[in-house]
N, C-alpha and C positions, 0 to 999 in steps of 0.2 A: 414981536413979542415972545420971549420964552415962555415955554409950556411948563417950566419945572419951578417957576418962583412960588416960594412958600407964602401963604396966605396968613395963617395963623401959627404960633409955635407956644405950646400948653405944656407945663409940667404935670404929671399925673404919677403918684405912686412909684414913683422912682425912675419913672421914664419920661423922655422927651417925644411930644406929639407935633408931628410939625405935617400941618394942612398942605397939601399941593393944589395945583390951579385946576385939578380935575375933580377936586374934593374926594380924592383918596389920602391917605395918611401913611407917613414913614413914623416907623416907632422905633426909639433908639434907646438902650437902657442909659441913665445918667452917667453912672460909673462901672467900674470894674469890682469884683469878678463879676461877668456877666452869666446869670444863669437862664435867662432867656434871650436868644439873639435878635438881633435887629429884624424887623420885618416891615412890610408895606401890606395896606391893606387895600381892597377893592374900595370904589366909591361908598361912602357909608357916612353915618352922622358921628357926632364926638362921643355922644352916649353907646354908641355901637362899640367904638374903639376901646372905652372904657371897660366894657363888659368882657371884650376880647381878652384885655390886658389881666382884668381879673380872674378869668378863665385860665388863662396861661400861667399865671401866678398859682392857682390852685392846682393842677396838674403837676407844675413842680414840687409842691409842699406833699402831694401824693406818692410822688415817685421818691422822694427823700424818706418819706414814713416808710415805704415797701424796704429802703435797701437799709 
């Protein structure tokens, strides 16, 4: 049995969240241009992943505001 089989795929706020067999998440932007690069999370809940995406997007907005 392969360990990289996706359990769930969810769209959230412009991202595709793919749950992995070990309950970590692969997070990818739905389209380009990518302001936040794809990343993986450690084992965590869906709510934690959503909070992380919201945090990364708020950091991006702050950087744009500074420029």
